A tleap script that builds the chain and sets N, CA, C and O, in Angstrom:
source leaprc.protein.ff14SB
mol = sequence {
  NMET VAL GLU ILE SER GLN GLU PHE ILE VAL
  PRO ASP ASP MET GLU VAL LEU GLU ALA ILE
  GLY GLU TRP PRO GLU VAL ASP ASP GLU GLY
  VAL HIE ARG ILE VAL CYS HIE GLY GLU ASP
  GLY ASP SER LEU PHE VAL SER TYR SER PRO
  ILE GLU LYS SER VAL ARG VAL ARG TRP ASP
  LYS SER ASN GLY ASP GLN LEU LEU ASP LEU
  PHE ARG GLU GLY ALA THR ARG LEU THR VAL
  ALA SER ASP ARG GLN GLU ALA HIE LEU ALA
  ALA GLU TYR HIE VAL GLY ASP SER VAL GLY
  ILE LEU ASN ILE GLN THR ALA PRO ARG PHE
  ALA VAL ARG ASP HIE LEU LEU LEU CTHR
}
set mol.1.N position { -30.028 -5.572 16.395 }
set mol.1.CA position { -28.928 -5.871 15.510 }
set mol.1.C position { -29.380 -5.677 14.066 }
set mol.1.O position { -30.467 -6.116 13.689 }
set mol.2.N position { -28.553 -5.024 13.263 }
set mol.2.CA position { -28.866 -4.740 11.870 }
set mol.2.C position { -28.266 -5.829 10.997 }
set mol.2.O position { -27.082 -6.150 11.111 }
set mol.3.N position { -29.085 -6.391 10.132 }
set mol.3.CA position { -28.596 -7.427 9.231 }
set mol.3.C position { -28.150 -6.787 7.926 }
set mol.3.O position { -28.925 -6.088 7.272 }
set mol.4.N position { -26.900 -7.027 7.551 }
set mol.4.CA position { -26.338 -6.520 6.308 }
set mol.4.C position { -25.810 -7.723 5.552 }
set mol.4.O position { -24.829 -8.342 5.965 }
set mol.5.N position { -26.462 -8.059 4.436 }
set mol.5.CA position { -26.091 -9.296 3.767 }
set mol.5.C position { -25.479 -9.092 2.391 }
set mol.5.O position { -24.864 -10.012 1.853 }
set mol.6.N position { -25.630 -7.918 1.814 }
set mol.6.CA position { -25.138 -7.702 0.463 }
set mol.6.C position { -23.641 -7.423 0.452 }
set mol.6.O position { -23.070 -6.937 1.428 }
set mol.7.N position { -23.030 -7.742 -0.669 }
set mol.7.CA position { -21.621 -7.469 -0.900 }
set mol.7.C position { -21.427 -5.971 -1.143 }
set mol.7.O position { -22.322 -5.311 -1.670 }
set mol.8.N position { -20.272 -5.433 -0.765 }
set mol.8.CA position { -19.920 -4.039 -1.017 }
set mol.8.C position { -18.976 -4.018 -2.211 }
set mol.8.O position { -17.824 -4.440 -2.105 }
set mol.9.N position { -19.460 -3.527 -3.348 }
set mol.9.CA position { -18.684 -3.471 -4.577 }
set mol.9.C position { -17.999 -2.110 -4.647 }
set mol.9.O position { -18.659 -1.074 -4.569 }
set mol.10.N position { -16.677 -2.114 -4.794 }
set mol.10.CA position { -15.907 -0.868 -4.837 }
set mol.10.C position { -15.072 -0.812 -6.116 }
set mol.10.O position { -14.736 -1.850 -6.686 }
set mol.11.N position { -14.740 0.395 -6.565 }
set mol.11.CA position { -13.887 0.518 -7.748 }
set mol.11.C position { -12.455 0.137 -7.402 }
set mol.11.O position { -12.058 0.191 -6.238 }
set mol.12.N position { -11.675 -0.251 -8.416 }
set mol.12.CA position { -10.274 -0.497 -8.120 }
set mol.12.C position { -9.558 0.843 -7.984 }
set mol.12.O position { -10.072 1.879 -8.407 }
set mol.13.N position { -8.372 0.812 -7.393 }
set mol.13.CA position { -7.644 2.040 -7.082 }
set mol.13.C position { -7.343 2.870 -8.328 }
set mol.13.O position { -7.352 4.099 -8.262 }
set mol.14.N position { -7.078 2.223 -9.454 }
set mol.14.CA position { -6.788 2.954 -10.691 }
set mol.14.C position { -8.016 3.728 -11.162 }
set mol.14.O position { -7.879 4.847 -11.655 }
set mol.15.N position { -9.207 3.158 -11.020 }
set mol.15.CA position { -10.435 3.866 -11.381 }
set mol.15.C position { -10.609 5.123 -10.533 }
set mol.15.O position { -11.015 6.169 -11.038 }
set mol.16.N position { -10.300 5.012 -9.249 }
set mol.16.CA position { -10.393 6.162 -8.352 }
set mol.16.C position { -9.406 7.242 -8.799 }
set mol.16.O position { -9.773 8.412 -8.903 }
set mol.17.N position { -8.172 6.859 -9.060 }
set mol.17.CA position { -7.152 7.811 -9.507 }
set mol.17.C position { -7.581 8.510 -10.791 }
set mol.17.O position { -7.479 9.732 -10.895 }
set mol.18.N position { -8.057 7.749 -11.761 }
set mol.18.CA position { -8.450 8.332 -13.046 }
set mol.18.C position { -9.655 9.263 -12.918 }
set mol.18.O position { -9.731 10.267 -13.626 }
set mol.19.N position { -10.592 8.949 -12.033 }
set mol.19.CA position { -11.811 9.746 -11.904 }
set mol.19.C position { -11.620 10.997 -11.061 }
set mol.19.O position { -12.089 12.072 -11.434 }
set mol.20.N position { -10.936 10.869 -9.927 }
set mol.20.CA position { -10.845 12.031 -9.032 }
set mol.20.C position { -9.428 12.543 -8.817 }
set mol.20.O position { -9.228 13.544 -8.128 }
set mol.21.N position { -8.449 11.871 -9.395 }
set mol.21.CA position { -7.080 12.373 -9.321 }
set mol.21.C position { -6.348 12.086 -8.028 }
set mol.21.O position { -5.316 12.699 -7.753 }
set mol.22.N position { -6.860 11.168 -7.233 }
set mol.22.CA position { -6.212 10.807 -5.962 }
set mol.22.C position { -6.116 9.291 -5.869 }
set mol.22.O position { -7.055 8.574 -6.216 }
set mol.23.N position { -4.963 8.810 -5.394 }
set mol.23.CA position { -4.739 7.380 -5.198 }
set mol.23.C position { -5.134 7.016 -3.768 }
set mol.23.O position { -4.640 7.640 -2.829 }
set mol.24.N position { -6.003 6.029 -3.572 }
set mol.24.CA position { -6.385 5.636 -2.212 }
set mol.24.C position { -5.230 4.933 -1.490 }
set mol.24.O position { -4.598 4.028 -2.035 }
set mol.25.N position { -4.976 5.359 -0.279 }
set mol.25.CA position { -4.034 4.660 0.591 }
set mol.25.C position { -4.828 3.577 1.311 }
set mol.25.O position { -5.961 3.811 1.730 }
set mol.26.N position { -4.240 2.396 1.456 }
set mol.26.CA position { -4.939 1.280 2.094 }
set mol.26.C position { -4.159 0.882 3.345 }
set mol.26.O position { -2.958 0.623 3.280 }
set mol.27.N position { -4.855 0.835 4.489 }
set mol.27.CA position { -4.173 0.459 5.731 }
set mol.27.C position { -4.209 -1.063 5.924 }
set mol.27.O position { -4.742 -1.793 5.088 }
set mol.28.N position { -3.635 -1.524 7.031 }
set mol.28.CA position { -3.535 -2.955 7.322 }
set mol.28.C position { -4.894 -3.637 7.488 }
set mol.28.O position { -4.999 -4.853 7.328 }
set mol.29.N position { -5.932 -2.864 7.808 }
set mol.29.CA position { -7.268 -3.424 7.993 }
set mol.29.C position { -8.103 -3.367 6.712 }
set mol.29.O position { -9.282 -3.722 6.724 }
set mol.30.N position { -7.498 -2.925 5.616 }
set mol.30.CA position { -8.196 -2.877 4.334 }
set mol.30.C position { -9.031 -1.634 4.107 }
set mol.30.O position { -9.807 -1.579 3.153 }
set mol.31.N position { -8.887 -0.622 4.975 }
set mol.31.CA position { -9.629 0.624 4.812 }
set mol.31.C position { -8.904 1.495 3.790 }
set mol.31.O position { -7.704 1.745 3.906 }
set mol.32.N position { -9.653 1.950 2.791 }
set mol.32.CA position { -9.120 2.822 1.740 }
set mol.32.C position { -9.362 4.270 2.160 }
set mol.32.O position { -10.465 4.625 2.578 }
set mol.33.N position { -8.326 5.106 2.047 }
set mol.33.CA position { -8.446 6.515 2.432 }
set mol.33.C position { -8.006 7.406 1.279 }
set mol.33.O position { -6.959 7.194 0.666 }
set mol.34.N position { -8.833 8.407 1.002 }
set mol.34.CA position { -8.562 9.369 -0.058 }
set mol.34.C position { -8.596 10.756 0.573 }
set mol.34.O position { -9.491 11.062 1.360 }
set mol.35.N position { -7.622 11.594 0.227 }
set mol.35.CA position { -7.598 12.967 0.705 }
set mol.35.C position { -7.630 13.888 -0.511 }
set mol.35.O position { -6.799 13.773 -1.412 }
set mol.36.N position { -8.600 14.805 -0.527 }
set mol.36.CA position { -8.715 15.797 -1.602 }
set mol.36.C position { -8.526 17.178 -0.993 }
set mol.36.O position { -9.054 17.469 0.080 }
set mol.37.N position { -7.781 18.017 -1.675 }
set mol.37.CA position { -7.532 19.379 -1.196 }
set mol.37.C position { -8.220 20.361 -2.133 }
set mol.37.O position { -8.020 20.315 -3.347 }
set mol.38.N position { -9.033 21.252 -1.563 }
set mol.38.CA position { -9.752 22.247 -2.344 }
set mol.38.C position { -8.918 23.485 -2.567 }
set mol.38.O position { -7.922 23.705 -1.878 }
set mol.39.N position { -9.320 24.288 -3.522 }
set mol.39.CA position { -8.604 25.518 -3.845 }
set mol.39.C position { -8.599 26.512 -2.695 }
set mol.39.O position { -7.671 27.311 -2.571 }
set mol.40.N position { -9.620 26.471 -1.858 }
set mol.40.CA position { -9.730 27.408 -0.742 }
set mol.40.C position { -9.038 26.906 0.528 }
set mol.40.O position { -9.153 27.526 1.585 }
set mol.41.N position { -8.321 25.786 0.426 }
set mol.41.CA position { -7.602 25.248 1.573 }
set mol.41.C position { -8.366 24.217 2.367 }
set mol.41.O position { -7.816 23.633 3.301 }
set mol.42.N position { -9.624 23.973 2.023 }
set mol.42.CA position { -10.405 22.934 2.698 }
set mol.42.C position { -9.861 21.551 2.325 }
set mol.42.O position { -9.214 21.391 1.290 }
set mol.43.N position { -10.126 20.564 3.171 }
set mol.43.CA position { -9.725 19.181 2.905 }
set mol.43.C position { -10.936 18.276 3.037 }
set mol.43.O position { -11.753 18.434 3.945 }
set mol.44.N position { -11.040 17.330 2.121 }
set mol.44.CA position { -12.115 16.352 2.143 }
set mol.44.C position { -11.472 14.981 2.274 }
set mol.44.O position { -10.655 14.587 1.442 }
set mol.45.N position { -11.846 14.253 3.328 }
set mol.45.CA position { -11.305 12.928 3.597 }
set mol.45.C position { -12.420 11.914 3.363 }
set mol.45.O position { -13.489 12.006 3.966 }
set mol.46.N position { -12.167 10.958 2.496 }
set mol.46.CA position { -13.146 9.907 2.216 }
set mol.46.C position { -12.469 8.582 2.532 }
set mol.46.O position { -11.359 8.318 2.071 }
set mol.47.N position { -13.138 7.757 3.314 }
set mol.47.CA position { -12.604 6.417 3.581 }
set mol.47.C position { -13.734 5.415 3.413 }
set mol.47.O position { -14.906 5.711 3.646 }
set mol.48.N position { -13.334 4.211 2.999 }
set mol.48.CA position { -14.319 3.150 2.828 }
set mol.48.C position { -13.674 1.812 3.123 }
set mol.48.O position { -12.498 1.584 2.840 }
set mol.49.N position { -14.479 0.935 3.701 }
set mol.49.CA position { -14.014 -0.383 4.085 }
set mol.49.C position { -14.852 -1.442 3.380 }
set mol.49.O position { -16.019 -1.634 3.722 }
set mol.50.N position { -14.269 -2.135 2.395 }
set mol.50.CA position { -15.007 -3.216 1.747 }
set mol.50.C position { -15.365 -4.335 2.723 }
set mol.50.O position { -16.374 -5.016 2.541 }
set mol.51.N position { -14.554 -4.529 3.745 }
set mol.51.CA position { -14.796 -5.592 4.721 }
set mol.51.C position { -15.970 -5.234 5.636 }
set mol.51.O position { -16.864 -6.051 5.857 }
set mol.52.N position { -15.961 -4.006 6.168 }
set mol.52.CA position { -17.017 -3.572 7.084 }
set mol.52.C position { -18.219 -2.956 6.362 }
set mol.52.O position { -19.232 -2.646 6.989 }
set mol.53.N position { -18.101 -2.780 5.040 }
set mol.53.CA position { -19.177 -2.207 4.219 }
set mol.53.C position { -19.575 -0.832 4.726 }
set mol.53.O position { -20.757 -0.544 4.914 }
set mol.54.N position { -18.569 0.017 4.947 }
set mol.54.CA position { -18.825 1.345 5.491 }
set mol.54.C position { -18.127 2.420 4.666 }
set mol.54.O position { -17.135 2.170 3.980 }
set mol.55.N position { -18.688 3.636 4.759 }
set mol.55.CA position { -18.138 4.811 4.091 }
set mol.55.C position { -18.159 5.968 5.082 }
set mol.55.O position { -19.131 6.156 5.813 }
set mol.56.N position { -17.078 6.738 5.095 }
set mol.56.CA position { -17.007 7.924 5.947 }
set mol.56.C position { -16.501 9.083 5.112 }
set mol.56.O position { -15.593 8.926 4.296 }
set mol.57.N position { -17.092 10.242 5.321 }
set mol.57.CA position { -16.605 11.463 4.681 }
set mol.57.C position { -16.479 12.542 5.752 }
set mol.57.O position { -17.381 12.756 6.562 }
set mol.58.N position { -15.336 13.209 5.728 }
set mol.58.CA position { -15.071 14.293 6.680 }
set mol.58.C position { -14.578 15.491 5.885 }
set mol.58.O position { -13.720 15.364 5.011 }
set mol.59.N position { -15.132 16.656 6.198 }
set mol.59.CA position { -14.788 17.895 5.495 }
set mol.59.C position { -14.259 18.863 6.531 }
set mol.59.O position { -14.986 19.277 7.434 }
set mol.60.N position { -13.000 19.221 6.401 }
set mol.60.CA position { -12.365 20.174 7.313 }
set mol.60.C position { -12.125 21.493 6.593 }
set mol.60.O position { -11.621 21.512 5.470 }
set mol.61.N position { -12.485 22.584 7.236 }
set mol.61.CA position { -12.257 23.914 6.685 }
set mol.61.C position { -10.768 24.262 6.817 }
set mol.61.O position { -10.039 23.656 7.602 }
set mol.62.N position { -10.345 25.238 6.039 }
set mol.62.CA position { -8.932 25.641 6.046 }
set mol.62.C position { -8.482 26.172 7.403 }
set mol.62.O position { -7.293 26.127 7.719 }
set mol.63.N position { -9.422 26.675 8.210 }
set mol.63.CA position { -9.075 27.203 9.533 }
set mol.63.C position { -9.031 26.119 10.608 }
set mol.63.O position { -8.797 26.416 11.779 }
set mol.64.N position { -9.256 24.852 10.211 }
set mol.64.CA position { -9.208 23.743 11.153 }
set mol.64.C position { -10.565 23.308 11.676 }
set mol.64.O position { -10.671 22.249 12.294 }
set mol.65.N position { -11.611 24.103 11.443 }
set mol.65.CA position { -12.955 23.717 11.875 }
set mol.65.C position { -13.453 22.547 11.030 }
set mol.65.O position { -13.166 22.456 9.836 }
set mol.66.N position { -14.198 21.661 11.671 }
set mol.66.CA position { -14.775 20.530 10.964 }
set mol.66.C position { -16.191 20.905 10.520 }
set mol.66.O position { -17.049 21.223 11.345 }
set mol.67.N position { -16.420 20.863 9.208 }
set mol.67.CA position { -17.716 21.212 8.661 }
set mol.67.C position { -18.656 20.008 8.657 }
set mol.67.O position { -19.860 20.158 8.867 }
set mol.68.N position { -18.101 18.796 8.416 }
set mol.68.CA position { -18.931 17.605 8.274 }
set mol.68.C position { -18.139 16.374 8.669 }
set mol.68.O position { -16.951 16.264 8.363 }
set mol.69.N position { -18.796 15.453 9.347 }
set mol.69.CA position { -18.242 14.133 9.628 }
set mol.69.C position { -19.413 13.163 9.549 }
set mol.69.O position { -20.256 13.117 10.445 }
set mol.70.N position { -19.458 12.384 8.460 }
set mol.70.CA position { -20.593 11.519 8.187 }
set mol.70.C position { -20.102 10.087 8.016 }
set mol.70.O position { -19.145 9.840 7.282 }
set mol.71.N position { -20.749 9.151 8.686 }
set mol.71.CA position { -20.369 7.739 8.632 }
set mol.71.C position { -21.607 6.924 8.318 }
set mol.71.O position { -22.653 7.119 8.936 }
set mol.72.N position { -21.498 6.005 7.353 }
set mol.72.CA position { -22.614 5.143 6.984 }
set mol.72.C position { -22.135 3.697 6.892 }
set mol.72.O position { -21.065 3.424 6.349 }
set mol.73.N position { -22.930 2.781 7.422 }
set mol.73.CA position { -22.698 1.348 7.261 }
set mol.73.C position { -23.756 0.801 6.313 }
set mol.73.O position { -24.744 1.475 6.021 }
set mol.74.N position { -23.552 -0.395 5.843 }
set mol.74.CA position { -24.503 -1.030 4.951 }
set mol.74.C position { -24.302 -0.654 3.496 }
set mol.74.O position { -25.230 -0.762 2.694 }
set mol.75.N position { -23.097 -0.213 3.145 }
set mol.75.CA position { -22.819 0.171 1.767 }
set mol.75.C position { -22.863 -1.053 0.861 }
set mol.75.O position { -22.386 -2.127 1.227 }
set mol.76.N position { -23.440 -0.876 -0.326 }
set mol.76.CA position { -23.541 -1.976 -1.286 }
set mol.76.C position { -22.722 -1.708 -2.548 }
set mol.76.O position { -22.289 -2.647 -3.216 }
set mol.77.N position { -22.508 -0.427 -2.879 }
set mol.77.CA position { -21.745 -0.098 -4.092 }
set mol.77.C position { -21.134 1.295 -3.930 }
set mol.77.O position { -21.771 2.221 -3.429 }
set mol.78.N position { -19.886 1.412 -4.368 }
set mol.78.CA position { -19.210 2.706 -4.431 }
set mol.78.C position { -18.766 2.901 -5.869 }
set mol.78.O position { -18.093 2.043 -6.441 }
set mol.79.N position { -19.142 4.028 -6.451 }
set mol.79.CA position { -18.742 4.330 -7.815 }
set mol.79.C position { -18.006 5.657 -7.845 }
set mol.79.O position { -18.197 6.505 -6.974 }
set mol.80.N position { -17.160 5.829 -8.858 }
set mol.80.CA position { -16.474 7.094 -9.090 }
set mol.80.C position { -16.749 7.512 -10.528 }
set mol.80.O position { -16.874 6.670 -11.417 }
set mol.81.N position { -16.839 8.803 -10.744 }
set mol.81.CA position { -17.093 9.299 -12.090 }
set mol.81.C position { -16.559 10.717 -12.209 }
set mol.81.O position { -16.462 11.451 -11.226 }
set mol.82.N position { -16.218 11.081 -13.434 }
set mol.82.CA position { -15.802 12.457 -13.701 }
set mol.82.C position { -16.109 12.789 -15.147 }
set mol.82.O position { -16.200 11.916 -16.011 }
set mol.83.N position { -16.263 14.068 -15.375 }
set mol.83.CA position { -16.396 14.585 -16.722 }
set mol.83.C position { -15.698 15.943 -16.733 }
set mol.83.O position { -14.955 16.252 -15.800 }
set mol.84.N position { -15.908 16.728 -17.720 }
set mol.84.CA position { -15.222 18.025 -17.805 }
set mol.84.C position { -15.632 18.986 -16.702 }
set mol.84.O position { -14.893 19.915 -16.374 }
set mol.85.N position { -16.813 18.764 -16.128 }
set mol.85.CA position { -17.343 19.720 -15.170 }
set mol.85.C position { -17.189 19.322 -13.709 }
set mol.85.O position { -17.060 20.194 -12.849 }
set mol.86.N position { -17.199 18.022 -13.408 }
set mol.86.CA position { -17.105 17.629 -11.996 }
set mol.86.C position { -16.585 16.210 -11.844 }
set mol.86.O position { -16.580 15.412 -12.782 }
set mol.87.N position { -16.148 15.928 -10.620 }
set mol.87.CA position { -15.716 14.577 -10.238 }
set mol.87.C position { -16.414 14.242 -8.933 }
set mol.87.O position { -16.583 15.097 -8.064 }
set mol.88.N position { -16.819 12.972 -8.807 }
set mol.88.CA position { -17.509 12.601 -7.573 }
set mol.88.C position { -17.449 11.108 -7.326 }
set mol.88.O position { -17.154 10.308 -8.215 }
set mol.89.N position { -17.742 10.765 -6.075 }
set mol.89.CA position { -17.936 9.389 -5.639 }
set mol.89.C position { -19.388 9.282 -5.208 }
set mol.89.O position { -19.971 10.250 -4.720 }
set mol.90.N position { -19.967 8.111 -5.388 }
set mol.90.CA position { -21.338 7.884 -4.935 }
set mol.90.C position { -21.387 6.545 -4.219 }
set mol.90.O position { -21.012 5.515 -4.779 }
set mol.91.N position { -21.848 6.570 -2.986 }
set mol.91.CA position { -21.987 5.347 -2.193 }
set mol.91.C position { -23.468 5.029 -2.047 }
set mol.91.O position { -24.247 5.845 -1.553 }
set mol.92.N position { -23.842 3.843 -2.480 }
set mol.92.CA position { -25.209 3.370 -2.303 }
set mol.92.C position { -25.211 2.467 -1.068 }
set mol.92.O position { -24.251 1.736 -0.825 }
set mol.93.N position { -26.275 2.524 -0.308 }
set mol.93.CA position { -26.345 1.656 0.868 }
set mol.93.C position { -27.764 1.180 1.111 }
set mol.93.O position { -28.741 1.792 0.679 }
set mol.94.N position { -27.839 0.054 1.827 }
set mol.94.CA position { -29.121 -0.574 2.141 }
set mol.94.C position { -28.997 -1.212 3.518 }
set mol.94.O position { -28.204 -2.133 3.716 }
set mol.95.N position { -29.779 -0.720 4.460 }
set mol.95.CA position { -29.770 -1.253 5.822 }
set mol.95.C position { -31.216 -1.390 6.284 }
set mol.95.O position { -31.957 -0.409 6.340 }
set mol.96.N position { -31.603 -2.607 6.610 }
set mol.96.CA position { -32.966 -2.834 7.081 }
set mol.96.C position { -33.987 -2.350 6.075 }
set mol.96.O position { -33.987 -2.785 4.923 }
set mol.97.N position { -34.857 -1.450 6.503 }
set mol.97.CA position { -35.906 -0.901 5.650 }
set mol.97.C position { -35.501 0.405 4.983 }
set mol.97.O position { -36.359 1.119 4.463 }
set mol.98.N position { -34.222 0.728 4.986 }
set mol.98.CA position { -33.755 1.998 4.427 }
set mol.98.C position { -32.757 1.780 3.303 }
set mol.98.O position { -31.915 0.885 3.360 }
set mol.99.N position { -32.870 2.618 2.280 }
set mol.99.CA position { -31.892 2.649 1.196 }
set mol.99.C position { -31.467 4.099 1.024 }
set mol.99.O position { -32.205 5.023 1.367 }
set mol.100.N position { -30.272 4.282 0.492 }
set mol.100.CA position { -29.826 5.652 0.321 }
set mol.100.C position { -28.662 5.759 -0.629 }
set mol.100.O position { -28.106 4.764 -1.095 }
set mol.101.N position { -28.310 7.009 -0.901 }
set mol.101.CA position { -27.135 7.300 -1.702 }
set mol.101.C position { -26.442 8.522 -1.112 }
set mol.101.O position { -27.070 9.532 -0.795 }
set mol.102.N position { -25.149 8.397 -0.980 }
set mol.102.CA position { -24.297 9.467 -0.479 }
set mol.102.C position { -23.448 9.916 -1.656 }
set mol.102.O position { -22.601 9.161 -2.132 }
set mol.103.N position { -23.666 11.143 -2.133 }
set mol.103.CA position { -22.936 11.663 -3.274 }
set mol.103.C position { -21.902 12.665 -2.774 }
set mol.103.O position { -22.239 13.642 -2.105 }
set mol.104.N position { -20.641 12.409 -3.107 }
set mol.104.CA position { -19.526 13.227 -2.635 }
set mol.104.C position { -18.838 13.843 -3.847 }
set mol.104.O position { -18.142 13.152 -4.590 }
set mol.105.N position { -19.032 15.133 -4.043 }
set mol.105.CA position { -18.392 15.837 -5.161 }
set mol.105.C position { -17.026 16.342 -4.700 }
set mol.105.O position { -16.907 16.986 -3.657 }
set mol.106.N position { -15.994 16.039 -5.497 }
set mol.106.CA position { -14.628 16.447 -5.147 }
set mol.106.C position { -14.109 17.571 -6.024 }
set mol.106.O position { -13.134 18.227 -5.660 }
set mol.107.N position { -14.733 17.813 -7.172 }
set mol.107.CA position { -14.300 18.889 -8.065 }
set mol.107.C position { -15.506 19.350 -8.878 }
set mol.107.O position { -16.363 18.525 -9.197 }
set mol.108.N position { -15.606 20.603 -9.219 }
set mol.108.CA position { -14.625 21.662 -9.043 }
set mol.108.C position { -14.580 22.196 -7.613 }
set mol.108.O position { -13.596 22.824 -7.223 }
set mol.109.N position { -15.619 21.957 -6.836 }
set mol.109.CA position { -15.603 22.305 -5.408 }
set mol.109.C position { -16.288 21.182 -4.651 }
set mol.109.O position { -17.000 20.365 -5.235 }
set mol.110.N position { -16.067 21.152 -3.362 }
set mol.110.CA position { -16.621 20.091 -2.538 }
set mol.110.C position { -18.124 20.293 -2.333 }
set mol.110.O position { -18.602 21.415 -2.169 }
set mol.111.N position { -18.850 19.180 -2.348 }
set mol.111.CA position { -20.275 19.178 -2.013 }
set mol.111.C position { -20.624 17.764 -1.577 }
set mol.111.O position { -20.117 16.796 -2.143 }
set mol.112.N position { -21.479 17.639 -0.583 }
set mol.112.CA position { -21.908 16.333 -0.093 }
set mol.112.C position { -23.424 16.343 0.007 }
set mol.112.O position { -24.015 17.237 0.614 }
set mol.113.N position { -24.049 15.330 -0.603 }
set mol.113.CA position { -25.491 15.180 -0.552 }
set mol.113.C position { -25.812 13.753 -0.092 }
set mol.113.O position { -25.272 12.783 -0.623 }
set mol.114.N position { -26.681 13.646 0.883 }
set mol.114.CA position { -27.038 12.345 1.429 }
set mol.114.C position { -28.559 12.204 1.377 }
set mol.114.O position { -29.287 13.065 1.872 }
set mol.115.N position { -29.030 11.110 0.773 }
set mol.115.CA position { -30.459 10.851 0.683 }
set mol.115.C position { -30.738 9.496 1.318 }
set mol.115.O position { -30.075 8.508 1.003 }
set mol.116.N position { -31.713 9.450 2.206 }
set mol.116.CA position { -32.097 8.218 2.893 }
set mol.116.C position { -33.601 8.061 2.747 }
set mol.116.O position { -34.366 8.970 3.067 }
set mol.117.N position { -34.016 6.900 2.262 }
set mol.117.CA position { -35.427 6.632 2.029 }
set mol.117.C position { -35.849 5.324 2.690 }
set mol.117.O position { -35.075 4.369 2.746 }
set mol.118.N position { -37.056 5.291 3.179 }
set mol.118.CA position { -37.618 4.038 3.689 }
set mol.118.C position { -38.191 3.255 2.527 }
set mol.118.O position { -38.831 3.826 1.644 }
set mol.119.N position { -37.962 1.933 2.522 }
set mol.119.CA position { -38.500 1.115 1.429 }
set mol.119.C position { -39.809 0.474 1.832 }
set mol.119.O position { -40.411 -0.251 1.040 }
savepdb mol mol.pdb
quit
């Protein structure tokens, strides 16, 4: 059993809208879902649960093929940021002896980078 004791700090919905241009939809279980559409027809789906302290990112190609489906638990902080050149979300997580950061770029094109380190 994995012990996860830290709080998951997330941005408010307005911060997400201002940074990446998408308003998170929230379901009955408190899961926030964001859908970003790329210029080439690809779709990037990001969801996060403050209650379960989890983040998921799924990248679907325009032809329907799934390029990526990544799920992480133990999230401690989710941030959003943008500037003139790019927009992204970054999820920090800590589980057991591991810490990491999942960086999800939404503009100008999609990119996902995941780093996991042992402490």
